[in-house]
C-alpha positions as CSV (number, residue, x, y, z in Angstrom):
1,M,3.5,-187.7,-21.3
2,T,3.7,-184.1,-20.0
3,G,5.8,-181.2,-21.1
4,S,7.5,-181.1,-17.7
5,E,8.6,-184.7,-18.1
6,A,10.2,-184.0,-21.5
7,E,11.8,-180.9,-20.1
8,F,13.2,-182.3,-16.8
9,A,14.1,-185.9,-17.7
10,R,17.8,-186.0,-18.0
11,I,19.9,-188.8,-19.5
12,D,22.6,-190.0,-17.2
13,T,25.5,-191.2,-19.5
14,S,27.8,-191.8,-16.6
15,R,26.3,-195.2,-15.9
16,P,24.6,-197.9,-18.0
17,H,20.9,-198.3,-18.1
18,P,19.3,-201.8,-18.7
19,A,17.0,-200.5,-21.4
20,R,20.0,-199.1,-23.4
21,V,22.1,-202.2,-22.8
22,Y,19.2,-204.3,-24.1
23,D,19.0,-201.9,-27.1
24,W,22.6,-202.6,-28.0
25,W,22.0,-206.4,-27.8
26,L,19.1,-206.0,-30.1
27,G,21.3,-204.1,-32.6
28,G,19.8,-200.7,-31.8
29,K,21.4,-197.3,-32.0
30,D,19.9,-195.6,-28.9
31,N,22.7,-196.3,-26.4
32,Y,25.9,-194.7,-25.2
33,P,29.5,-195.9,-24.9
34,V,28.9,-196.8,-21.2
35,D,26.0,-199.0,-22.2
36,E,27.9,-200.6,-25.1
37,E,30.9,-201.3,-22.8
38,L,28.7,-203.2,-20.3
39,A,26.8,-205.0,-23.1
40,R,30.1,-206.2,-24.6
41,R,31.5,-207.3,-21.2
42,I,28.5,-209.4,-20.5
43,L,28.5,-210.8,-24.0
44,A,32.1,-211.9,-23.5
45,V,31.1,-214.0,-20.4
46,D,27.6,-215.1,-21.5
47,G,27.3,-215.9,-25.2
48,T,23.6,-216.4,-24.8
49,V,22.6,-212.8,-24.3
50,L,21.9,-211.9,-27.9
51,R,19.7,-215.0,-28.3
52,G,18.1,-214.2,-25.0
53,A,17.2,-210.6,-26.0
54,R,15.7,-211.7,-29.2
55,A,13.8,-214.6,-27.6
56,N,12.3,-212.2,-25.0
57,R,11.0,-210.0,-27.8
58,R,9.4,-213.0,-29.6
59,F,7.9,-214.2,-26.3
60,M,6.3,-210.8,-25.8
61,H,4.8,-211.1,-29.3
62,R,3.4,-214.6,-28.7
63,A,2.1,-213.8,-25.3
64,T,0.4,-210.6,-26.4
65,R,-1.3,-212.4,-29.3
66,T,-2.4,-215.2,-27.0
67,V,-4.1,-212.9,-24.5
68,A,-5.5,-210.7,-27.2
69,Q,-7.0,-213.7,-28.9
70,A,-8.5,-214.6,-25.5
71,G,-10.4,-211.3,-25.5
72,I,-8.1,-208.9,-23.7
73,R,-8.3,-205.3,-25.1
74,Q,-6.2,-203.4,-22.5
75,F,-2.5,-203.8,-22.1
76,L,-0.1,-202.2,-19.5
77,D,3.6,-202.8,-20.5
78,I,6.0,-201.9,-17.7
79,G,9.7,-201.7,-18.5
80,T,8.9,-201.0,-22.1
81,G,12.4,-200.3,-23.3
82,I,13.5,-198.4,-26.4
83,P,11.0,-199.0,-29.3
84,T,11.9,-202.0,-31.4
85,E,9.3,-202.9,-34.0
86,P,7.0,-204.6,-33.9
87,N,6.0,-203.1,-30.5
88,L,3.4,-204.5,-28.2
89,H,0.6,-202.2,-29.4
90,Q,1.3,-203.3,-33.0
91,V,0.9,-206.9,-32.1
92,A,-2.2,-206.4,-30.0
93,Q,-3.9,-204.1,-32.5
94,Q,-3.2,-206.5,-35.3
95,V,-5.4,-209.0,-33.4
96,A,-7.9,-206.4,-32.2
97,P,-7.6,-202.8,-33.6
98,E,-9.6,-201.4,-30.7
99,S,-6.9,-202.4,-28.2
100,K,-5.7,-199.8,-25.7
101,V,-2.0,-199.9,-24.7
102,V,-0.1,-198.0,-22.0
103,Y,3.7,-198.2,-21.9
104,A,5.7,-197.3,-18.8
105,D,9.4,-196.9,-18.3
106,N,11.8,-194.8,-16.2
107,D,14.6,-194.3,-18.8
108,P,14.6,-190.7,-20.2
109,I,15.7,-192.1,-23.6
110,V,12.5,-194.1,-23.8
111,L,10.6,-190.9,-22.9
112,R,12.4,-189.1,-25.9
113,H,11.2,-192.0,-28.2
114,A,7.7,-192.1,-26.7
115,E,6.2,-190.5,-29.8
116,A,7.3,-193.6,-31.8
117,L,5.3,-195.7,-29.4
118,L,2.1,-193.8,-29.9
119,H,1.3,-194.5,-33.5
120,G,-1.4,-197.1,-33.1
121,S,-4.5,-198.0,-34.9
122,A,-7.3,-195.4,-35.5
123,Q,-9.7,-197.5,-33.5
124,G,-7.4,-198.1,-30.5
125,A,-5.2,-196.0,-28.3
126,T,-1.5,-196.0,-27.2
127,E,-0.1,-193.8,-24.4
128,Y,3.2,-193.5,-22.5
129,V,3.8,-193.0,-18.8
130,H,7.3,-192.0,-17.6
131,A,7.4,-193.7,-14.2
132,D,9.4,-196.3,-12.2
133,V,7.9,-199.7,-11.6
134,R,8.5,-199.2,-7.9
135,D,6.2,-196.2,-7.8
136,I,3.1,-198.3,-8.1
137,D,0.5,-195.6,-7.1
138,T,1.8,-193.0,-9.5
139,L,2.2,-195.5,-12.3
140,L,-1.3,-197.1,-11.9
141,S,-2.9,-193.7,-11.4
142,R,-1.4,-192.4,-14.7
143,A,-2.2,-195.7,-16.5
144,G,-5.8,-195.4,-15.2
145,E,-6.2,-192.2,-17.2
146,S,-6.2,-194.3,-20.4
147,L,-7.2,-197.8,-19.2
148,D,-10.2,-198.9,-17.3
149,L,-8.6,-200.8,-14.4
150,G,-12.0,-202.1,-13.4
151,A,-11.9,-204.3,-16.5
152,P,-9.4,-207.0,-17.4
153,V,-5.9,-205.8,-18.4
154,A,-2.8,-207.7,-19.5
155,L,0.1,-206.6,-17.3
156,S,3.5,-207.3,-19.0
157,L,6.8,-207.1,-17.3
158,V,9.1,-208.8,-19.8
159,A,12.8,-209.1,-18.7
160,L,12.3,-206.7,-15.9
161,T,12.0,-208.6,-12.6
162,H,15.6,-209.7,-12.6
163,Y,16.5,-206.0,-12.0
164,L,14.5,-206.0,-8.8
165,G,15.5,-207.5,-5.5
166,D,13.6,-209.3,-2.8
167,D,15.1,-207.7,0.3
168,P,12.4,-206.4,2.6
169,D,14.7,-203.5,3.5
170,G,15.1,-202.6,-0.2
171,D,13.3,-203.8,-3.3
172,D,10.5,-206.3,-2.4
173,V,9.8,-207.6,-5.9
174,Y,7.3,-210.2,-4.6
175,G,5.4,-207.7,-2.6
176,L,5.5,-205.3,-5.6
177,L,4.0,-207.9,-7.9
178,R,1.3,-208.8,-5.4
179,K,0.3,-205.2,-5.3
180,Y,0.1,-204.9,-9.1
181,V,-1.9,-208.2,-9.3
182,A,-4.2,-207.1,-6.5
183,A,-5.0,-203.9,-8.5
184,L,-6.0,-205.9,-11.6
185,A,-9.6,-206.9,-12.3
186,P,-10.6,-210.6,-12.5
187,G,-9.9,-211.9,-15.9
188,S,-6.6,-210.0,-16.2
189,Y,-3.3,-211.6,-17.2
190,L,0.3,-211.4,-16.0
191,I,3.1,-211.8,-18.6
192,L,6.6,-212.3,-17.2
193,S,10.1,-213.4,-18.3
194,Q,13.1,-213.6,-16.1
195,V,16.8,-214.6,-16.3
196,T,17.7,-217.8,-14.4
197,P,20.9,-219.3,-13.2
198,D,19.4,-222.8,-13.6
199,L,20.4,-223.4,-17.2
200,S,23.8,-221.7,-17.3
201,P,25.0,-221.0,-13.8
202,E,28.6,-220.0,-14.5
203,A,27.9,-217.6,-17.3
204,I,24.9,-216.0,-15.6
205,G,26.9,-215.6,-12.4
206,K,29.6,-213.7,-14.3
207,A,27.0,-211.6,-16.1
208,A,25.3,-210.8,-12.8
209,E,28.6,-209.7,-11.4
210,N,29.3,-207.4,-14.3
211,F,25.9,-205.8,-13.9
212,R,26.4,-205.2,-10.2
213,R,29.9,-203.8,-10.7
214,S,28.3,-201.3,-13.1
215,G,25.8,-200.2,-10.4
216,T,22.9,-202.1,-11.9
217,P,21.3,-204.6,-9.5
218,F,20.7,-208.0,-11.1
219,F,18.9,-211.0,-9.5
220,P,18.7,-214.2,-11.6
221,R,16.1,-216.5,-10.1
222,S,15.6,-220.2,-10.0
223,L,12.5,-222.0,-11.4
224,A,10.9,-222.1,-7.9
225,E,11.7,-218.4,-7.2
226,F,10.3,-217.3,-10.6
227,S,7.2,-219.5,-10.2
228,R,6.4,-217.6,-7.0
229,F,5.4,-214.6,-9.0
230,F,2.4,-216.6,-10.2
231,D,1.1,-217.7,-6.8
232,G,-2.7,-217.5,-6.7
233,L,-3.0,-217.2,-10.5
234,E,-4.0,-219.7,-13.2
235,L,-1.0,-220.5,-15.3
236,L,-1.6,-220.9,-19.0
237,G,-0.1,-224.0,-20.7
238,P,2.7,-225.0,-21.0
239,G,3.3,-223.3,-17.6
240,V,6.6,-221.8,-16.5
241,I,9.1,-222.9,-19.0
242,P,12.3,-221.7,-20.8
243,V,11.3,-218.8,-22.9
244,T,11.9,-220.3,-26.3
245,G,9.6,-223.2,-25.4
246,W,6.5,-221.1,-24.5
247,R,4.1,-221.8,-27.4
248,P,7.0,-221.7,-29.8
249,E,6.8,-220.7,-33.5
250,P,9.3,-222.0,-36.1
251,E,11.8,-219.3,-35.4
252,D,11.8,-220.2,-31.7
253,V,12.4,-223.9,-32.5
254,A,15.4,-222.9,-34.6
255,V,16.8,-220.9,-31.7
256,Q,16.4,-223.9,-29.4
257,A,18.7,-225.8,-31.8
258,E,21.3,-223.0,-31.5
259,G,21.6,-223.6,-27.7
260,I,20.1,-222.7,-24.4
261,V,18.5,-219.4,-23.5
262,P,18.7,-219.1,-19.7
263,V,15.4,-217.3,-19.3
264,Y,12.1,-218.5,-17.9
265,A,8.7,-217.2,-19.1
266,G,5.1,-217.7,-18.1
267,V,1.6,-216.2,-18.5
268,A,-1.1,-216.5,-16.0
269,R,-4.8,-215.4,-15.5
270,K,-6.3,-213.9,-12.5
271,A,-9.6,-215.7,-11.7
């Protein structure tokens, strides 16, 4: 993080931002009326969103522990969001204190809170990059100042790809993910979760329409569409599955009993 970033990053309170809407769903305080308004509208048409937000956080914890226990010591988390403890670096460094973590996000509020993300273990390192996922060259160049991209990295994009389209004339999310994976060393991991219309089509359709009316693109994807992100990679068991079913812990089993969470998740390794 540079002084110029802190000086010139401006918070646009005229339109909602996904990170701040997500913060409201998680019970956070770092959001504005425009974010709360959209969050409440979506909650009114899709009663699963609070469970989904919490389930995504727990999936991130489980996936991070899984790859750390497999020997990964470098993590790149894109679409970090506003800090909510435990953060990824706390999970990774609990397994391996020497872990290095780089967070990246494009929301100026996350930039303002970056200092809260940087208190890691004495043996490891945590850094923050203010950059957009679409600006792959800048983001990887900045991340490469802290991470050795010639060694395995866990790349995490949790609850991010559904904000990116797959129009060749606009966002090309599949091409973008291929570029990120191509930049990873063999032995790296890809951690993803994504909203799907498969499990609750009417509610997700209404939620997507509310996002789009607010100026936020939103692209729920089917199982087949989400699975494409892992093409050429080795999926870890249990494969691509609803988020609460990915190596669940007791709390996740309890959430399953409450009802569906229309989110798919998966973790894969680059051979």
